[in-house]
N, C-alpha and C positions, 0 to 999 in steps of 0.2 A: 227667347220669345218664339211662340209657334207661328205658323204661316199666317193665320188671321191677324195676330197681334202685329206682325211685321207690316202687313197691309195697312192696318189702322195707323201705325206709327209713321209710315212713309207719307200717308195722305195728310195727317195732321201737321207733320213737319213741313211738307211742301206748302200747305196753306199758310203757315207762319212765314216761310221764306217769301212767298208770293204776296204777303201782306193782306191776305184775305182775312186772316185772324190777326187782329191788331194788338199792340201792347196793352196789357191790363184787361183784355177781354176774358171773361170767365169761360172755362171749358167744363160744361156740366156733364158729369158722367152719364146720367140718364139719357140726355139728348144724344150724346155720341153713341151710346149703346144702341139706341133705337135706330139711328142713322145707318149703322153697320149690321143691324140684326143680330146682336150678340148680348151677352149678359154684361154686367158692370165689371166683372173680374178682369177680363182681358183689357178693357179700357183703363182700369186702374193700373195695370201693369205697364201699359204704354205711357201713361202720364208720369209714372215713376221714372221710366227711362228718359223721357223728355226733361224731367226735372233734374236728373243726373247730368244731362247735357246743358242745363241752365237755360233751356228755351221755354220752360214752364216753371212757375213757382207754385208750390203747394203750401197753402196756409191752413193750419189746423183749425177745424170747425168752420171754415169758410169755403174751402175748395181749391181748385186748380185754376191758375190764371196765366195767360201768355206773359212772358217776362217783359218787364219795362226797365231796361238797364238804366242805372243811375249814371251820371257823368263820370263818377269815379270808376265804376265798373267798365264803362265804355273805354276809358283811357287805359285800363288794365288790359283789355282785349287787344288794343293796338300795340301796347308794349310787348305783349307776348308774340303777336304776329311779327313784329320787327325782329325779335330774337330768333324765332324759328325760320322765318322766310329769308333772312340774311344768310343763314347757313344753308338752307335748302337750295337757294339759287346758285350759291358757290358750288355745291355738289352737282347741280344740274349742268353747270359749265363743263365739269370734268367727266361726268358719267353718262350724259344723255347720248342716245344713239341718233344716227341720221334720220331714222324713221320717226323718232319722237320729235326731233326738230321740225320735220315736215308737218307733223300733226299740230305742233304749237304754232307754226307759221300759218297754217290754215285757220286756226282759231282767231289769230290776230286779224287776218284778212277779212274774215266774216264779221268781226266786230267793226272794223274800219268801214266796211261797205254798207253796214246796216244800222249803225248807231243813231243816225238821224231819223230813221223811220221806225225802229223797233220799239216795242212797248218798254217803258222805263223799268218796270220790275223785271222783265225778261233780260234787259240790258245789264242790270245789276247781277243777275244770275250768271250771265255769260262772263262777267268780270271774275266772279268767284271761281268759275270752272277753269279759267286761265291760271289762277294761282294754284288750284289743286292739281292741275296738269304738271306744273313745275315741281310740286311736292312729290308727285308720282315719279318724275324724272330724277329726283334726288337720290333714289336708291335706298331709302330708309322708310319702312312702313309707318314708323311713328310720326314722321313729318306729316304724312297724309292724314293719319288718324286724328292727331291733335289739331291740325289746321282745318280739317273738315268741321270740327266743332266750333273753332274760333270764327271761321268764315260764316257759319250759320248764325252765330251771335252778331256778326257784323251786319247781316241783313236786317236784324231786328234794330240794331243801333241806328242804321241809316234810315229805317222807316220812322224812327222817332226824331232824330236830329238832322236828317239830310235836307238838302235844299232842292233836290230834284234835278240837279245838273251834274252829278258826279261822273256819269259815264262818259261824257264827251272828252274830258281830260284824261280819264282812266285809260281809254283804249289807245290814246297817243302814248301814254307812259308804257303801256304793254308792248307797243312796237319797239320802244327804246330798250326795254328789258329783253325782248326776244333777240334783237340785234346783238346785244352784249353777250347773251348765251351762245348765239351762233358763232361769235368770234372767240368763244371760250375765254373771255376776259372776266375773271372772277371779281376783280376789284370794281370794275365798271358795273357789272351786273348787280352787285351788292349795293353800290351807290345809288343807281337809278331805282332799285326796288325800295330802298329806304326813303328816297325822295317821294316816291309814289305813295307809300303808306302815310308819310307825314302830310302830304298834300290832302289826302282824303280826310285825315283827322282834323287838320287845320280848317277845313271848309265845313265842318259840322257846326251846328248852331248850339254850342255848349253854353254860350253866355246870354242866350235869349230866354225870356220867361215863357217857356212853352206850356200850353195847357193840354195835357194828355188825357183823352177820354177815359173814364173809369167804368162806364156802364154802357150797355147797348142803347139805352135811351139817349145818352149824350152823343153817341155816334150818329144816330139816325134823326135826332131832333135837337140840333145844336142851338 
């Protein structure tokens, strides 16, 4: 992608993560192009990239829509996160530098000191950044690359099925994970990481009959 396409890509992705663009909302090429002062071609390229990352679904003859993950898809995301993150955190125990540990500790302290006052969406992002930091510490670029996509999907899943209280328990779990990594205890780090991911998934409202808005009219005039 060229520079302008990267700019559009980042802003749309950020809007999805921040829940400004909600699941099932249509992303109209003409409107996006006008907003950024470009033709439809770069917008189309960006939407294809977001579709590849599964944050956008392109439906033939209908257009592009923000992904609305099904329960089955959501469970698949968490299954893959457990597989990747259990290995990543073990690597982080062995390979992380003292500087990286200090950076991770700083992130945990910021979460602990601000989660009661911080905006909920921002808190969810802080949680994702913690997990990506561990992926970075794991010493394998593929951990980071794939987890970045999975964590972006998790933001969408939480926006659909979340209860709005995930961050309080999450940052306490993050403290346990950090302490295990600091001790270089691979078994404990893996155990608390898996418990953390299981807890997030278990608290999602998979068994409730949720009504997901499908049009802008439904969103603004319920």
